[in-house]
Every structure is written in C-alpha cells, then in structure tokens.
C-alpha positions in Angstrom: 0.0 0.0 0.0 2.8 2.3 0.9 4.6 1.4 -2.3 1.6 2.1 -4.4 1.1 5.4 -2.6 4.8 6.3 -3.1 4.5 5.3 -6.8 1.5 7.5 -7.2 3.2 10.4 -5.4 6.3 9.9 -7.6 4.2 9.9 -10.7 2.4 13.0 -9.4 5.7 14.7 -8.7 7.0 13.8 -12.1 3.9 15.2 -13.7 4.2 18.3 -11.7 7.9 18.7 -12.7 7.0 18.2 -16.3 4.2 20.8 -16.0 6.7 23.3 -14.4 9.1 22.7 -17.3 6.3 23.3 -19.8 5.3 26.5 -18.0 8.9 27.7 -17.8 9.2 27.0 -21.5 6.1 28.9 -22.3 7.2 31.8 -20.1 10.5 31.9 -22.0 8.8 32.0 -25.4 6.4 34.7 -24.2 9.3 36.9 -23.0 10.9 36.6 -26.4 7.7 37.4 -28.4 7.8 41.2 -27.9 11.1 41.4 -29.7 9.7 39.4 -32.6 6.4 41.2 -32.8 8.0 44.6 -32.1 11.1 44.8 -34.3 11.3 48.6 -34.0 11.1 48.8 -30.2 7.9 50.8 -30.2 6.2 51.8 -27.0 3.1 49.9 -28.2 3.7 47.3 -30.9 2.1 48.2 -34.2 1.6 51.9 -33.3 4.1 54.8 -33.7 3.5 57.5 -31.1 4.7 60.9 -32.5 5.5 64.1 -30.7 4.8 67.0 -32.9 3.6 70.7 -33.1 0.1 71.8 -33.7 0.9 75.2 -35.1 3.8 74.8 -37.5 2.0 75.2 -40.8 2.6 73.9 -43.4 4.8 71.3 -41.7 2.7 70.0 -38.8 -0.5 71.6 -37.7 -4.1 70.7 -36.6 -7.0 71.3 -39.0 -10.5 72.5 -38.2 -11.3 69.0 -36.9 -8.3 68.9 -34.6 -6.5 66.3 -36.8 -2.8 66.6 -37.5 -1.8 67.4 -41.1 0.9 69.0 -43.1 3.9 68.1 -45.2 5.8 66.4 -42.4 2.7 64.5 -41.2 1.9 63.1 -44.6 5.5 62.3 -45.4 5.9 60.5 -42.1 2.7 58.5 -42.4 3.8 57.4 -45.9 7.2 56.3 -44.6 5.6 54.5 -41.6 3.4 52.6 -44.0 6.4 51.5 -46.0 7.9 49.9 -42.9 4.6 48.2 -42.0 3.1 50.6 -39.5 -0.2 52.1 -40.4 -1.3 53.2 -36.9 0.4 56.6 -36.3 -0.7 58.8 -33.4 0.4 62.4 -33.3 0.3 64.5 -30.1 1.1 68.2 -29.8 4.0 69.3 -27.6 5.8 72.5 -26.7 9.0 72.4 -28.8 11.2 73.1 -25.8 10.4 69.7 -24.4 9.7 67.7 -27.5 13.2 66.1 -28.0 13.5 65.2 -24.3 10.1 63.5 -24.5 11.4 61.3 -27.4 14.7 60.6 -25.6 13.0 59.4 -22.4 10.5 57.1 -24.1 7.3 59.1 -23.9 7.1 59.0 -27.7 8.7 56.9 -30.4 9.5 59.7 -32.9 9.6 63.5 -33.1 8.2 65.0 -36.3 8.1 68.8 -36.7 10.6 69.9 -39.3 13.3 69.5 -36.6 16.7 70.7 -37.8 19.5 68.3 -37.3 22.3 69.9 -35.1 25.2 68.6 -33.1 23.6 70.0 -30.0 20.3 68.2 -30.5 22.2 64.9 -31.3 23.3 64.9 -27.7 19.6 64.3 -26.8 18.2 62.3 -29.7 19.3 60.5 -32.9 18.1 61.6 -36.3 17.1 60.0 -39.6 18.6 61.3 -42.8 17.6 64.8 -43.7 14.4 65.4 -45.7 14.0 69.2 -45.9 15.9 72.4 -45.9 14.7 76.0 -46.1 14.8 79.6 -44.9 14.2 81.6 -41.7 12.0 84.8 -41.7 11.6 87.8 -39.4 7.9 88.7 -39.5 6.7 92.2 -38.4 3.8 94.6 -38.8 4.0 96.8 -42.0 4.4 100.0 -40.0 7.2 98.7 -37.7 10.0 100.4 -39.7 11.9 97.1 -39.9 12.9 96.3 -43.5 16.1 94.4 -43.1 18.1 92.1 -40.8 20.1 95.1 -39.6 16.9 96.9 -38.5 16.4 94.2 -35.9 19.2 95.6 -33.7 17.8 97.2 -30.6 14.3 95.7 -31.2 12.4 93.0 -29.2 12.0 89.9 -31.3 10.1 86.7 -30.5 11.6 83.2 -30.9 10.2 79.8 -30.1 12.3 78.3 -27.4 14.6 75.5 -28.5 14.2 76.1 -32.3 16.9 76.8 -35.0 15.6 80.3 -35.1 16.5 80.8 -31.5 19.9 79.3 -32.0 20.6 81.5 -35.1 19.4 84.6 -33.3 21.5 84.0 -30.2 24.6 83.5 -32.4 24.1 86.2 -35.1 21.6 88.8 -33.9 23.4 89.8 -30.8 22.0 93.3 -30.7 18.4 92.1 -30.8 16.5 91.5 -27.5 15.1 88.0 -27.7 11.7 87.1 -26.1 11.1 83.4 -25.9 7.7 81.8 -26.5 6.4 78.2 -26.3 5.0 78.3 -29.8 4.4 80.4 -32.9 0.8 81.3 -32.1 1.8 82.9 -28.8 4.6 84.9 -30.5 2.4 86.1 -33.3 -0.1 87.3 -30.8 2.6 89.3 -29.1 3.6 90.8 -32.5 -0.1 91.8 -33.1 -0.4 93.3 -29.6 2.9 95.3 -29.9 4.5 93.3 -27.1 7.4 92.4 -29.5 8.5 94.1 -32.7 9.0 91.0 -34.7 8.9 87.2 -34.6 11.6 84.9 -36.0 10.3 81.7 -37.5 10.5 79.3 -40.4 9.9 80.9 -43.9 7.1 78.5 -44.9 5.3 78.9 -41.6 5.7 82.6 -41.8 3.8 82.8 -45.1 0.6 81.6 -43.4 0.8 84.2 -40.6 1.7 87.0 -43.1 -1.5 86.2 -45.1 -3.7 85.8 -42.0 -2.6 88.9 -40.1 -1.5 91.2 -42.9 2.2 91.2 -41.7 5.4 91.4 -43.7 8.7 89.5 -43.8 11.5 92.0 -43.0 14.3 89.4 -43.7 14.5 85.9 -45.3 17.7 84.2 -44.3 18.9 80.9 -45.9 19.3 78.0 -43.6 20.5 74.9 -45.4 23.2 73.7 -42.8 20.7 71.9 -40.6 18.1 70.0 -42.7 15.1 68.6 -40.9 15.0 64.9 -39.8 12.8 62.6 -37.8 14.0 62.4 -34.2 14.3 59.0 -32.5 15.7 57.7 -29.2 19.5 57.3 -29.4 19.3 53.6 -28.7 16.6 52.8 -31.2 18.8 52.2 -34.3 16.4 49.6 -35.7 13.6 52.3 -36.0 16.0 54.9 -37.4 17.4 52.6 -40.0 13.9 51.4 -41.1 12.7 55.0 -41.4 15.8 55.9 -43.5 15.0 53.1 -45.9 11.4 54.3 -46.1 12.5 57.9 -46.7 14.9 56.9 -49.5 12.0 55.0 -51.2 9.7 58.0 -50.8 12.2 60.3 -52.5 13.2 57.9 -55.2 9.6 57.1 -56.4 8.6 60.8 -56.4 6.3 60.8 -53.3 8.5 63.4 -51.6 8.3 65.6 -54.7 4.5 65.3 -54.9 4.1 66.2 -51.3 6.5 69.2 -51.6 4.6 70.6 -54.5 1.3 70.2 -52.6 2.5 71.9 -49.4 5.0 74.4 -50.7 3.6 75.7 -54.1 6.0 78.0 -55.8 8.9 77.5 -53.3 12.4 76.5 -54.4 12.8 72.7 -54.4 15.9 71.2 -52.9 17.4 69.0 -55.6 19.0 66.5 -53.3 15.6 65.0 -52.4 14.4 64.4 -55.9 14.6 61.0 -57.7 18.1 60.3 -58.9 17.2 60.6 -62.6 15.8 64.1 -62.0 18.9 65.2 -60.0 21.0 64.1 -62.9 18.8 65.9 -65.4 18.9 69.1 -63.3 22.7 68.9 -63.1 23.1 68.7 -66.9 23.6 71.9 -68.7 20.9 73.1 -71.1 22.0 72.6 -74.7 
C-alpha cells in the first residue's frame, strides 16, 4: 500500500515537474515574443507615437477637426506605412520639451521639421535629412523694420529650442530675444505690440503673413541643418527602417509630390528628388 502510494506520489511529482518545465518554456517563449512582434522597439507594438507641433503650418498643424496634417505629417505617415506601421498617433507638444520626450521614451518619434544639429544629437538620434529652407523675421507693416540690420535694438520673438532661437543668439546679438512656447503665442505678441517681430520658419511665416497682414523683413537661408525625424538614441532599428522608407519615398517621387502640394512656388531642394531628376537638373541646357 505504501509502495503504491509512493508510486502515485512519484508519478504526481514527475507530472508536476513536467508541467513546471512546460510553463517555464512557455514563459520563456512569451518573453521573447515582444522582440519578434515589435522589431522597431515601439512603445506599443504596431503603433508609432509621434511628438509634434500643432501650429507649425505647413509642416505640422491641426486642421479644423483637430486632426494633424501638413507636409511632415503626410510624409511620415507614408514612410511609416512603408515599414509596415499604419497606426500613427500624433500628439502636440511644446517644442522646448519635444526632444526630451522622445529621448525618455514618452514618444517613439519627433516629427516637426526638426533641424539636425550637433547639440540636438546629444539628446536624440536623427534619420537622414528630408527638408531644408529659410528663416524669416515677421513684423507689422508699419514697424519700420525692413532688413536684418533693423532688428538691432528691437524686441523679437523666438520659439524656445528652435533653430531660429539658436541662429538669433549667435548672429543677432544686438536684438533682444523674447522666448515663447509656440508660434501662435509669439504672433499674438507681435499683433499686440509686445514684441516688434517674430523669427520663424519661412514657410510657416507665409501663413501668418496672409492671416494677419504682416510682412517679412528678412529671409535668411538655412541649409546647414536639414530637418530629420528624431528617435531615441538607442533605437537604431527604427532609425534605419525610417531611413529606408525615406529613401524610397524620395526615389519614387512621393516626396516631390508632397512638396509641390504643401510648398507651391517655393524653391525645391534638388537632393531630395529622384536620382534621374537630379542628374537631369545637373546637366547643362543645350
């Protein structure tokens, strides 16, 4: 009787041991599944969470329905689709904290015509560049400011953390800079007379000029810091995949189509066109 009982206990113990092994094996495979199902290290597998700006027209902005749109938005959604991610969620942020939010894992990517600089690379990594342009000083028509030199001794708005702020700190040393969280706040200050001008991106400036009957006192070339998508420094898999998608979007003409849609009449950077069109542009006219 005791032997039978021992035999049954032994069999039960063996079965329990086998079950534990099976459970351990299952746990092991479950732990490895996120890496397989989430090759780009996203916060939520299958979804890219994007930190952006809601007032940087025509790059990233919210429409009348509160939906994000613009050149950068449509380009990023296209690129994301090319790497197999169709669920892209944009959230508005103050630019001053946007890169830190990407670096600390609150968002997967930063998309807002973000110029690539060595200083910013200390916080985040960037994809290849996809856009370059100009900076503008916007002011009321009766301000008396008609050139970059006239900004000396004036109060000028800048959005904190932007290329415009960096440029002004370095090159407009006689101008008093007033920092704002976004363009809308700065333009309101221009219209109220709290500041004499606002320094912002050329393309974004055009919309404010038309809306508020302002003028651009100075348009300054800025091609040394092209815009790129910002990713966390350790997420090389996502960065590399986005680079491949960007290259495809440029080569098949998608980038060109979106540029013509969002920047009608603006000079088009040749380096982002399909290779055959770059060659054609480089050849002298007979």
